[in-house]
C-alpha positions as CSV (number, residue, x, y, z in Angstrom):
1,M,9.5,5.6,2.4
2,S,6.2,4.1,2.6
3,R,3.9,3.5,-0.4
4,T,1.1,6.1,-0.8
5,A,-2.6,5.7,-2.1
6,L,-5.3,7.8,-2.9
7,V,-8.8,6.2,-2.4
8,T,-11.6,8.5,-3.8
9,G,-15.0,8.4,-2.1
10,G,-13.2,7.1,1.2
11,S,-14.9,8.5,3.9
12,R,-17.4,5.7,4.3
13,G,-18.7,2.0,3.2
14,I,-16.6,0.2,1.0
15,G,-14.0,3.1,0.3
16,A,-13.0,3.6,4.1
17,A,-12.6,-0.3,4.6
18,I,-10.4,0.2,1.6
19,A,-8.6,3.0,2.9
20,L,-7.9,1.2,6.6
21,R,-6.8,-2.1,5.0
22,L,-4.3,-0.3,3.0
23,A,-3.1,1.6,6.1
24,Q,-3.1,-1.9,7.9
25,E,-0.7,-3.1,4.9
26,G,1.9,0.0,5.9
27,V,0.3,2.3,3.3
28,D,0.0,6.0,3.5
29,V,-3.3,7.0,2.5
30,A,-5.1,10.0,1.4
31,I,-9.0,9.9,0.9
32,T,-11.5,12.4,-0.8
33,Y,-14.9,12.9,0.3
34,V,-17.8,15.4,-0.5
35,R,-20.0,15.7,2.4
36,G,-19.7,13.8,5.7
37,E,-16.3,15.9,6.6
38,D,-16.6,14.4,10.4
39,A,-16.8,10.7,8.7
40,A,-13.9,11.7,6.5
41,H,-11.6,13.2,9.7
42,E,-12.7,9.8,11.6
43,V,-11.3,7.6,8.6
44,V,-8.1,9.4,8.9
45,R,-7.8,9.0,12.5
46,K,-8.1,5.3,12.1
47,I,-5.5,5.5,9.4
48,E,-3.2,7.6,11.9
49,A,-4.1,5.0,14.7
50,T,-2.1,2.4,12.3
51,G,1.2,4.5,12.3
52,Q,0.7,5.5,8.7
53,R,-0.1,9.0,7.3
54,G,-3.8,10.0,6.6
55,L,-5.0,13.2,4.7
56,A,-8.7,13.8,3.7
57,L,-9.2,15.7,0.5
58,R,-12.5,17.7,-0.4
59,A,-13.2,16.9,-3.9
60,D,-16.6,16.6,-5.8
61,A,-16.3,13.9,-8.3
62,A,-18.9,15.6,-10.5
63,D,-16.6,18.5,-10.8
64,A,-14.1,18.0,-14.1
65,E,-11.3,19.8,-12.1
66,A,-11.4,17.9,-8.9
67,P,-10.3,14.4,-9.6
68,G,-7.2,15.6,-11.2
69,A,-6.9,18.1,-8.6
70,A,-7.0,15.5,-5.7
71,V,-4.5,13.2,-7.4
72,V,-1.9,16.5,-7.6
73,T,-2.5,17.3,-4.2
74,A,-2.5,13.9,-2.7
75,T,1.0,13.5,-4.6
76,D,2.2,16.6,-3.4
77,R,1.2,16.1,0.1
78,L,2.4,12.5,0.5
79,G,5.6,13.1,-1.4
80,R,4.7,10.3,-4.2
81,L,1.6,8.2,-5.7
82,D,1.7,4.4,-5.9
83,I,-1.9,3.3,-5.8
84,L,-4.8,4.8,-7.2
85,V,-8.4,3.4,-6.0
86,N,-11.3,4.9,-8.1
87,N,-14.3,4.1,-5.6
88,A,-16.2,7.3,-5.6
89,G,-19.6,6.5,-7.5
90,V,-23.1,7.2,-7.5
91,G,-26.0,5.0,-8.2
92,V,-29.0,6.7,-9.9
93,L,-31.8,3.6,-10.2
94,G,-35.2,3.6,-11.6
95,P,-37.5,2.9,-14.4
96,L,-35.9,3.6,-18.1
97,D,-38.6,6.4,-18.7
98,S,-37.7,8.0,-15.1
99,L,-34.1,8.8,-16.0
100,S,-33.6,12.4,-17.0
101,A,-30.7,14.1,-19.0
102,G,-29.6,15.5,-15.8
103,D,-29.7,12.0,-14.2
104,L,-27.3,10.7,-17.4
105,E,-25.1,13.6,-16.9
106,R,-24.6,13.5,-13.1
107,V,-23.9,9.5,-13.2
108,L,-21.5,9.6,-16.3
109,D,-19.5,12.6,-14.8
110,V,-19.0,10.4,-11.4
111,N,-18.7,7.3,-12.4
112,V,-16.8,7.5,-15.8
113,R,-15.4,10.9,-16.3
114,A,-14.0,11.0,-12.8
115,A,-12.2,7.7,-13.2
116,F,-10.8,8.7,-16.1
117,L,-9.3,12.0,-15.2
118,A,-7.8,10.3,-12.1
119,S,-6.1,7.5,-13.8
120,Q,-5.1,10.1,-16.3
121,A,-3.4,12.2,-13.6
122,A,-2.1,9.3,-11.4
123,A,-0.6,7.5,-14.6
124,A,1.4,10.9,-14.9
125,R,3.1,10.7,-11.3
126,M,3.4,7.0,-10.9
127,E,6.6,5.1,-10.9
128,R,7.3,1.8,-12.1
129,G,4.8,-0.9,-10.0
130,G,2.1,1.6,-9.6
131,R,-1.3,0.1,-9.1
132,I,-5.0,1.4,-10.4
133,V,-8.0,-0.6,-9.0
134,S,-11.4,0.6,-10.0
135,I,-14.5,-0.3,-8.3
136,G,-17.4,-1.4,-10.5
137,T,-20.5,-3.4,-9.5
138,C,-21.9,-7.0,-10.0
139,M,-24.8,-5.7,-12.4
140,T,-22.2,-5.3,-15.1
141,K,-22.5,-9.1,-15.2
142,Y,-25.7,-10.0,-14.2
143,V,-29.0,-7.7,-14.2
144,P,-31.3,-9.2,-11.8
145,G,-34.4,-6.9,-12.7
146,P,-35.4,-3.6,-14.0
147,G,-34.3,-0.3,-12.8
148,G,-30.6,-0.5,-13.2
149,T,-30.0,0.6,-16.9
150,L,-27.9,3.8,-16.3
151,Y,-25.9,2.7,-13.3
152,A,-25.0,-0.6,-15.0
153,M,-24.3,1.2,-18.3
154,S,-21.9,3.6,-16.2
155,K,-19.8,1.0,-14.4
156,S,-19.7,-1.0,-17.5
157,A,-17.4,1.8,-18.9
158,L,-14.7,0.9,-16.3
159,T,-14.5,-2.3,-17.9
160,G,-13.3,-0.6,-21.3
161,L,-10.9,2.0,-19.3
162,T,-9.3,-0.9,-17.3
163,K,-8.4,-3.1,-20.2
164,A,-7.1,0.0,-22.3
165,L,-4.9,1.3,-19.0
166,A,-3.6,-2.0,-18.5
167,R,-2.2,-2.0,-22.5
168,E,-1.1,1.5,-22.1
169,L,0.7,1.5,-18.8
170,G,1.9,-2.4,-18.9
171,E,5.3,-1.3,-20.5
172,R,6.1,0.9,-17.4
173,G,5.2,-1.8,-15.0
174,I,1.7,-0.1,-13.9
175,T,-1.2,-2.4,-13.4
176,A,-4.8,-1.6,-13.6
177,N,-7.8,-3.8,-12.5
178,L,-11.3,-3.7,-11.9
179,V,-13.3,-5.2,-8.7
180,H,-16.9,-6.0,-9.1
181,P,-18.8,-6.1,-5.4
182,G,-21.9,-7.8,-5.3
183,P,-24.5,-6.8,-2.4
184,I,-22.5,-5.1,0.3
185,D,-23.8,-4.2,3.6
186,T,-23.2,-0.4,3.7
187,D,-25.3,2.7,5.0
188,L,-26.5,3.0,1.5
189,N,-27.2,-0.7,1.1
190,P,-28.0,-2.2,4.4
191,A,-28.3,-5.6,4.7
192,D,-31.6,-5.0,7.0
193,G,-32.9,-2.6,4.8
194,P,-36.2,-2.5,2.7
195,Y,-34.7,-4.0,-0.5
196,A,-32.3,-6.4,0.8
197,E,-34.1,-9.6,0.8
198,P,-33.9,-9.9,-3.1
199,Q,-30.4,-9.1,-3.1
200,R,-29.5,-11.7,-0.6
201,A,-31.3,-14.3,-2.5
202,G,-29.8,-13.5,-5.6
203,T,-26.4,-14.5,-4.5
204,A,-25.0,-18.2,-4.2
205,L,-24.0,-17.5,-0.5
206,G,-27.2,-16.2,0.6
207,R,-25.7,-13.3,2.3
208,F,-24.3,-9.7,1.9
209,G,-20.9,-9.3,2.0
210,R,-18.5,-7.0,4.2
211,P,-16.8,-3.9,3.0
212,E,-13.9,-5.6,4.4
213,E,-14.0,-8.5,2.0
214,V,-13.9,-6.2,-0.8
215,A,-11.1,-4.4,0.7
216,S,-9.0,-7.3,1.0
217,L,-9.2,-7.9,-2.7
218,V,-8.1,-4.3,-3.4
219,A,-5.3,-4.6,-0.9
220,Y,-3.9,-7.7,-2.9
221,L,-4.3,-6.0,-6.2
222,A,-2.4,-3.4,-4.6
223,S,0.4,-5.6,-3.5
224,D,3.7,-6.7,-5.1
225,E,2.2,-10.2,-5.2
226,A,-0.3,-9.2,-7.6
227,A,2.4,-7.7,-10.2
228,Y,1.4,-10.2,-12.9
229,I,-2.5,-9.3,-12.8
230,T,-3.6,-6.5,-14.9
231,G,-6.7,-5.8,-17.1
232,A,-8.6,-8.1,-15.1
233,E,-12.2,-8.0,-13.9
234,L,-12.7,-9.8,-10.3
235,S,-15.9,-10.3,-8.7
236,V,-16.6,-9.9,-4.7
237,D,-20.2,-11.1,-5.3
238,G,-21.0,-14.1,-3.3
239,G,-21.9,-15.6,-6.6
240,H,-24.5,-13.1,-7.8
241,A,-23.3,-13.6,-11.2
242,A,-22.8,-17.6,-10.8
């Protein structure tokens, strides 16, 4: 029986690339999405074209009930759960005095609470050898300018979550790791967009990364070869923090 995965926020960008790469590695993959149903089903079509099973689940990470419910549904529909990728996230950027209590609540609900609840539900269902991989940001390592306080704070919480999960689940052979992407060319942050040049200049390689470059590291961490890596933070950032 194929291994199975749930990739949250898997309908586009980095999440879609991760879902497809896992499918190419022989994994059945469920993804969650909030909007863009057509895009989510297109990702499922690509997963199925590899010969693996694909499943799209509508789940709003801002809803406290949704992360756990998505894990339960994915496990029930696919028969088991071996890999969880906490990819769904939201970025609210702006000057400190422009951020509202509503902004704070939304970002923490999606970036922190949802990752915790999905991990909690997944850990209850995973067998030995399970994998939890969360997606952070290069801004937890180096913040190049103002405007990122809320986003950087929320993603930094994933460091504590990852390290604690590694300790809690290590006895069961389940690993937990954190991947920090740098500037990645996606619809939300295009390499030819108005804010691209400072980001590009901030890397050592002088370019944006591709979603597939993040996906390759996630696929490795989800593999048997990475069984001795846990509680780690790994960057795919083109030298952003160098």
